[in-house]
Biotite code that builds the C-alpha atoms (Angstrom):
import biotite.structure as struc

atoms = struc.array([
    struc.Atom([130.264, 98.372, -1.765], chain_id="A", res_id=1, res_name="UNK", atom_name="CA", element="C"),
    struc.Atom([128.823, 99.201, 1.643], chain_id="A", res_id=2, res_name="UNK", atom_name="CA", element="C"),
    struc.Atom([125.386, 98.033, 0.506], chain_id="A", res_id=3, res_name="UNK", atom_name="CA", element="C"),
    struc.Atom([126.650, 94.607, -0.480], chain_id="A", res_id=4, res_name="UNK", atom_name="CA", element="C"),
    struc.Atom([128.580, 94.216, 2.763], chain_id="A", res_id=5, res_name="UNK", atom_name="CA", element="C"),
    struc.Atom([125.643, 95.383, 4.849], chain_id="A", res_id=6, res_name="UNK", atom_name="CA", element="C"),
    struc.Atom([123.278, 92.937, 3.190], chain_id="A", res_id=7, res_name="UNK", atom_name="CA", element="C"),
    struc.Atom([125.769, 90.095, 3.631], chain_id="A", res_id=8, res_name="UNK", atom_name="CA", element="C"),
    struc.Atom([126.281, 90.868, 7.323], chain_id="A", res_id=9, res_name="UNK", atom_name="CA", element="C"),
    struc.Atom([122.551, 91.180, 7.953], chain_id="A", res_id=10, res_name="UNK", atom_name="CA", element="C"),
    struc.Atom([121.706, 87.920, 6.191], chain_id="A", res_id=11, res_name="UNK", atom_name="CA", element="C"),
    struc.Atom([124.585, 86.052, 7.871], chain_id="A", res_id=12, res_name="UNK", atom_name="CA", element="C"),
    struc.Atom([123.012, 86.991, 11.217], chain_id="A", res_id=13, res_name="UNK", atom_name="CA", element="C"),
    struc.Atom([119.538, 85.939, 10.073], chain_id="A", res_id=14, res_name="UNK", atom_name="CA", element="C"),
    struc.Atom([118.274, 89.481, 10.518], chain_id="A", res_id=15, res_name="UNK", atom_name="CA", element="C"),
    struc.Atom([115.530, 91.096, 8.453], chain_id="A", res_id=16, res_name="UNK", atom_name="CA", element="C"),
    struc.Atom([115.777, 94.601, 7.059], chain_id="A", res_id=17, res_name="UNK", atom_name="CA", element="C"),
    struc.Atom([113.058, 95.628, 9.503], chain_id="A", res_id=18, res_name="UNK", atom_name="CA", element="C"),
    struc.Atom([115.019, 94.260, 12.483], chain_id="A", res_id=19, res_name="UNK", atom_name="CA", element="C"),
    struc.Atom([118.152, 96.062, 11.342], chain_id="A", res_id=20, res_name="UNK", atom_name="CA", element="C"),
    struc.Atom([116.204, 99.282, 10.835], chain_id="A", res_id=21, res_name="UNK", atom_name="CA", element="C"),
    struc.Atom([114.906, 99.078, 14.406], chain_id="A", res_id=22, res_name="UNK", atom_name="CA", element="C"),
    struc.Atom([118.415, 98.526, 15.795], chain_id="A", res_id=23, res_name="UNK", atom_name="CA", element="C"),
    struc.Atom([119.789, 101.468, 13.820], chain_id="A", res_id=24, res_name="UNK", atom_name="CA", element="C"),
    struc.Atom([116.757, 103.680, 14.575], chain_id="A", res_id=25, res_name="UNK", atom_name="CA", element="C"),
    struc.Atom([116.098, 104.284, 10.888], chain_id="A", res_id=26, res_name="UNK", atom_name="CA", element="C"),
    struc.Atom([113.253, 103.262, 8.611], chain_id="A", res_id=27, res_name="UNK", atom_name="CA", element="C"),
    struc.Atom([112.980, 99.986, 6.723], chain_id="A", res_id=28, res_name="UNK", atom_name="CA", element="C"),
    struc.Atom([113.190, 101.995, 3.486], chain_id="A", res_id=29, res_name="UNK", atom_name="CA", element="C"),
    struc.Atom([116.456, 103.567, 4.621], chain_id="A", res_id=30, res_name="UNK", atom_name="CA", element="C"),
    struc.Atom([118.057, 100.165, 5.191], chain_id="A", res_id=31, res_name="UNK", atom_name="CA", element="C"),
    struc.Atom([116.795, 99.010, 1.809], chain_id="A", res_id=32, res_name="UNK", atom_name="CA", element="C"),
    struc.Atom([118.301, 102.125, 0.259], chain_id="A", res_id=33, res_name="UNK", atom_name="CA", element="C"),
    struc.Atom([121.666, 101.470, 1.929], chain_id="A", res_id=34, res_name="UNK", atom_name="CA", element="C"),
    struc.Atom([121.713, 97.866, 0.711], chain_id="A", res_id=35, res_name="UNK", atom_name="CA", element="C"),
    struc.Atom([120.971, 98.904, -2.872], chain_id="A", res_id=36, res_name="UNK", atom_name="CA", element="C"),
    struc.Atom([123.643, 101.644, -2.702], chain_id="A", res_id=37, res_name="UNK", atom_name="CA", element="C"),
    struc.Atom([121.018, 104.291, -3.419], chain_id="A", res_id=38, res_name="UNK", atom_name="CA", element="C"),
    struc.Atom([122.014, 106.221, -0.337], chain_id="A", res_id=39, res_name="UNK", atom_name="CA", element="C"),
    struc.Atom([125.046, 106.244, 1.917], chain_id="A", res_id=40, res_name="UNK", atom_name="CA", element="C"),
    struc.Atom([124.711, 105.930, 5.691], chain_id="A", res_id=41, res_name="UNK", atom_name="CA", element="C"),
    struc.Atom([126.000, 108.833, 7.753], chain_id="A", res_id=42, res_name="UNK", atom_name="CA", element="C"),
    struc.Atom([129.256, 108.337, 9.621], chain_id="A", res_id=43, res_name="UNK", atom_name="CA", element="C"),
    struc.Atom([127.250, 107.880, 12.819], chain_id="A", res_id=44, res_name="UNK", atom_name="CA", element="C"),
    struc.Atom([125.205, 105.063, 11.238], chain_id="A", res_id=45, res_name="UNK", atom_name="CA", element="C"),
    struc.Atom([128.352, 103.458, 9.808], chain_id="A", res_id=46, res_name="UNK", atom_name="CA", element="C"),
    struc.Atom([129.763, 103.311, 13.338], chain_id="A", res_id=47, res_name="UNK", atom_name="CA", element="C"),
    struc.Atom([126.519, 101.788, 14.641], chain_id="A", res_id=48, res_name="UNK", atom_name="CA", element="C"),
    struc.Atom([126.648, 99.137, 11.899], chain_id="A", res_id=49, res_name="UNK", atom_name="CA", element="C"),
    struc.Atom([130.303, 98.346, 12.622], chain_id="A", res_id=50, res_name="UNK", atom_name="CA", element="C"),
    struc.Atom([129.598, 97.980, 16.337], chain_id="A", res_id=51, res_name="UNK", atom_name="CA", element="C"),
    struc.Atom([126.425, 95.970, 15.777], chain_id="A", res_id=52, res_name="UNK", atom_name="CA", element="C"),
    struc.Atom([128.090, 93.426, 13.488], chain_id="A", res_id=53, res_name="UNK", atom_name="CA", element="C"),
    struc.Atom([131.522, 93.700, 15.163], chain_id="A", res_id=54, res_name="UNK", atom_name="CA", element="C"),
    struc.Atom([133.390, 94.472, 11.939], chain_id="A", res_id=55, res_name="UNK", atom_name="CA", element="C"),
    struc.Atom([135.934, 97.172, 11.185], chain_id="A", res_id=56, res_name="UNK", atom_name="CA", element="C"),
    struc.Atom([134.951, 100.215, 9.186], chain_id="A", res_id=57, res_name="UNK", atom_name="CA", element="C"),
    struc.Atom([137.629, 99.219, 6.668], chain_id="A", res_id=58, res_name="UNK", atom_name="CA", element="C"),
    struc.Atom([135.758, 95.971, 6.046], chain_id="A", res_id=59, res_name="UNK", atom_name="CA", element="C"),
    struc.Atom([132.364, 97.653, 5.958], chain_id="A", res_id=60, res_name="UNK", atom_name="CA", element="C"),
    struc.Atom([133.568, 100.175, 3.377], chain_id="A", res_id=61, res_name="UNK", atom_name="CA", element="C"),
    struc.Atom([135.192, 97.494, 1.227], chain_id="A", res_id=62, res_name="UNK", atom_name="CA", element="C"),
    struc.Atom([138.775, 98.617, 1.830], chain_id="A", res_id=63, res_name="UNK", atom_name="CA", element="C"),
    struc.Atom([139.757, 95.173, 3.143], chain_id="A", res_id=64, res_name="UNK", atom_name="CA", element="C"),
    struc.Atom([138.195, 91.747, 2.672], chain_id="A", res_id=65, res_name="UNK", atom_name="CA", element="C"),
    struc.Atom([138.945, 90.302, 6.108], chain_id="A", res_id=66, res_name="UNK", atom_name="CA", element="C"),
    struc.Atom([136.165, 91.133, 8.592], chain_id="A", res_id=67, res_name="UNK", atom_name="CA", element="C"),
    struc.Atom([138.355, 92.315, 11.467], chain_id="A", res_id=68, res_name="UNK", atom_name="CA", element="C"),
    struc.Atom([136.600, 92.947, 14.748], chain_id="A", res_id=69, res_name="UNK", atom_name="CA", element="C"),
    struc.Atom([135.511, 96.501, 15.515], chain_id="A", res_id=70, res_name="UNK", atom_name="CA", element="C"),
    struc.Atom([136.742, 95.933, 19.070], chain_id="A", res_id=71, res_name="UNK", atom_name="CA", element="C"),
    struc.Atom([140.001, 94.249, 18.139], chain_id="A", res_id=72, res_name="UNK", atom_name="CA", element="C"),
    struc.Atom([143.138, 94.564, 20.140], chain_id="A", res_id=73, res_name="UNK", atom_name="CA", element="C"),
    struc.Atom([146.413, 95.473, 18.430], chain_id="A", res_id=74, res_name="UNK", atom_name="CA", element="C"),
    struc.Atom([147.646, 91.876, 18.361], chain_id="A", res_id=75, res_name="UNK", atom_name="CA", element="C"),
    struc.Atom([144.366, 90.390, 17.117], chain_id="A", res_id=76, res_name="UNK", atom_name="CA", element="C"),
    struc.Atom([144.727, 87.608, 14.557], chain_id="A", res_id=77, res_name="UNK", atom_name="CA", element="C"),
    struc.Atom([141.886, 87.352, 12.038], chain_id="A", res_id=78, res_name="UNK", atom_name="CA", element="C"),
    struc.Atom([140.920, 83.811, 11.067], chain_id="A", res_id=79, res_name="UNK", atom_name="CA", element="C"),
    struc.Atom([139.310, 82.850, 7.770], chain_id="A", res_id=80, res_name="UNK", atom_name="CA", element="C"),
    struc.Atom([135.508, 83.084, 7.865], chain_id="A", res_id=81, res_name="UNK", atom_name="CA", element="C"),
    struc.Atom([135.139, 79.451, 6.845], chain_id="A", res_id=82, res_name="UNK", atom_name="CA", element="C"),
    struc.Atom([137.270, 78.051, 9.693], chain_id="A", res_id=83, res_name="UNK", atom_name="CA", element="C"),
    struc.Atom([135.379, 75.376, 11.575], chain_id="A", res_id=84, res_name="UNK", atom_name="CA", element="C"),
    struc.Atom([135.100, 75.365, 15.362], chain_id="A", res_id=85, res_name="UNK", atom_name="CA", element="C"),
    struc.Atom([137.660, 72.558, 15.396], chain_id="A", res_id=86, res_name="UNK", atom_name="CA", element="C"),
    struc.Atom([140.143, 74.549, 13.300], chain_id="A", res_id=87, res_name="UNK", atom_name="CA", element="C"),
    struc.Atom([139.671, 77.596, 15.514], chain_id="A", res_id=88, res_name="UNK", atom_name="CA", element="C"),
    struc.Atom([140.321, 75.432, 18.572], chain_id="A", res_id=89, res_name="UNK", atom_name="CA", element="C"),
    struc.Atom([143.498, 74.080, 16.952], chain_id="A", res_id=90, res_name="UNK", atom_name="CA", element="C"),
    struc.Atom([144.750, 77.643, 16.480], chain_id="A", res_id=91, res_name="UNK", atom_name="CA", element="C"),
    struc.Atom([143.998, 78.418, 20.144], chain_id="A", res_id=92, res_name="UNK", atom_name="CA", element="C"),
    struc.Atom([145.830, 75.274, 21.230], chain_id="A", res_id=93, res_name="UNK", atom_name="CA", element="C"),
    struc.Atom([148.843, 76.214, 19.128], chain_id="A", res_id=94, res_name="UNK", atom_name="CA", element="C"),
    struc.Atom([148.941, 79.699, 20.646], chain_id="A", res_id=95, res_name="UNK", atom_name="CA", element="C"),
    struc.Atom([148.815, 78.155, 24.135], chain_id="A", res_id=96, res_name="UNK", atom_name="CA", element="C"),
    struc.Atom([151.675, 75.837, 23.145], chain_id="A", res_id=97, res_name="UNK", atom_name="CA", element="C"),
    struc.Atom([153.761, 78.795, 21.947], chain_id="A", res_id=98, res_name="UNK", atom_name="CA", element="C"),
    struc.Atom([153.076, 80.644, 25.216], chain_id="A", res_id=99, res_name="UNK", atom_name="CA", element="C"),
    struc.Atom([154.132, 77.552, 27.185], chain_id="A", res_id=100, res_name="UNK", atom_name="CA", element="C"),
    struc.Atom([157.341, 77.255, 25.145], chain_id="A", res_id=101, res_name="UNK", atom_name="CA", element="C"),
    struc.Atom([158.187, 80.918, 25.642], chain_id="A", res_id=102, res_name="UNK", atom_name="CA", element="C"),
    struc.Atom([157.679, 80.701, 29.421], chain_id="A", res_id=103, res_name="UNK", atom_name="CA", element="C"),
    struc.Atom([159.800, 77.551, 29.539], chain_id="A", res_id=104, res_name="UNK", atom_name="CA", element="C"),
    struc.Atom([162.624, 79.242, 27.594], chain_id="A", res_id=105, res_name="UNK", atom_name="CA", element="C"),
    struc.Atom([162.549, 82.266, 29.922], chain_id="A", res_id=106, res_name="UNK", atom_name="CA", element="C"),
    struc.Atom([162.834, 80.025, 32.990], chain_id="A", res_id=107, res_name="UNK", atom_name="CA", element="C"),
    struc.Atom([165.843, 78.205, 31.499], chain_id="A", res_id=108, res_name="UNK", atom_name="CA", element="C"),
    struc.Atom([167.633, 81.456, 30.637], chain_id="A", res_id=109, res_name="UNK", atom_name="CA", element="C"),
])
């Protein structure tokens, strides 16, 4: 599963196997091996991959299907991958509206 996820993340970023290998300080053949599930990256390399692509280890390992951020905060809300910029902005606007409402209610209380 990690090989499929790694290949997907790399291609989504327009990165070649060689570029990824350089960033991970491994050989091109090693990256190819990871992507074909012929070898498993060490825990240290898994962490580098998660940080590089900003995805959780749970996502990278195939335990969850939502690519949560590696650097997420506890109250982070994952949005669907196919959300447009406009849809993402609508979510932000709604959150701002809810914050405004909450502040208004606290002032009235």
